[in-house]
Every structure is written in C-alpha cells, then in structure tokens.
C-alpha positions in Angstrom: 74.8 47.5 104.1 75.8 45.3 101.1 73.0 43.4 99.5 74.6 40.0 99.9 75.2 40.6 103.6 71.6 41.7 104.1 70.3 38.6 102.4 72.4 36.4 104.6 71.7 38.2 107.9 68.0 38.4 107.3 68.0 34.8 106.2 66.2 35.4 102.9 69.1 33.4 101.5 71.0 31.1 103.7 74.6 31.7 102.6 76.4 34.8 101.4 78.1 33.0 98.5 74.7 31.9 97.3 73.3 35.5 97.7 76.2 36.7 95.6 75.5 34.1 92.8 71.8 34.9 92.7 72.4 38.7 92.5 75.2 38.2 89.8 72.6 36.3 87.7 70.3 39.4 87.7 67.6 37.8 89.8 67.4 40.5 92.4 66.2 44.1 92.0 66.3 47.0 94.5 63.4 49.5 93.9 63.0 48.1 90.3 66.7 48.3 89.4 68.8 45.1 88.8 71.2 44.9 91.7 74.7 43.4 92.2 75.9 41.7 95.4 77.9 44.9 96.2 74.8 47.2 95.9 73.9 49.1 99.0 70.6 48.6 100.7 68.9 50.9 103.2 65.7 51.0 105.3 62.7 51.5 103.1 64.2 49.8 100.0 62.0 47.3 98.2 63.8 44.0 97.2 62.4 41.6 94.6 64.1 38.2 94.6 63.3 35.4 92.0 63.6 31.9 93.5 63.0 29.4 90.6 59.3 29.8 89.8 58.5 32.3 92.5 59.2 36.0 93.0 59.2 37.4 96.6 59.1 41.2 97.1 60.1 42.5 100.6 60.5 45.9 102.1 63.5 46.5 104.4 62.4 47.5 107.8 65.7 47.6 109.7 69.4 46.9 109.2 71.5 45.0 111.8 75.1 43.7 111.7 74.0 40.5 113.4 70.8 39.0 114.4 69.3 35.9 116.1 67.3 33.4 114.0 64.1 34.4 115.7 64.6 38.1 115.0 65.8 37.8 111.4 62.3 38.0 109.9 61.8 41.3 111.6 64.4 42.9 109.3 61.9 42.9 106.4 58.2 42.7 105.7 56.8 40.6 102.8 55.0 42.9 100.3 54.0 40.1 97.8 54.7 36.6 96.8 53.8 35.5 93.3 54.2 32.3 91.3 55.8 33.0 87.9 53.9 31.6 84.9 55.6 28.7 83.2 55.7 29.5 79.5 56.9 26.0 78.4 53.5 24.3 78.7 
C-alpha cells in the first residue's frame, strides 16, 4: 500500500494531500529511510513521522483498504513519542 494512503486510512494524518506534502518534505521515514508519498509500506514496517516539535514512531500491524474511525488505530501500534529539542533557546 502507498504511504500516503496508509497515513490517511489509519488516520495518522487526516488528508491524503497533507500526507503527500509531509512526506515530500522528508519528515517521514520507513525503517530509518526517508520515504516519499509513493513508497510502499507493509506489515511490520516502522514509520517515524515528525509533527512540528514531536516525533511519533509507529509499527504497522495490518493493512486495510478502508476502515471505520474506531478501527483505524488498530492498524498500527505506537512504539514511541518524543518531543524534539528546540535549539533556538
């Protein structure tokens, strides 16, 4: 499954266009490698997404073409959440 589609369906990022923009900015890695929106993800991959001053790392548990809002969080498990240090202080 494409990275941008996974991010939208799993609701890690609300819109697919926003998922594409974030990945094009180099803010997403798959297993430590910078990923593009068209990168393929599979079960077991580890995604790291940078949201502003926070980095969230998740492990993909399952892939689905569609999902209900309540079931979306079951597509991944959170490995870590870290606040990035602000170097401008």
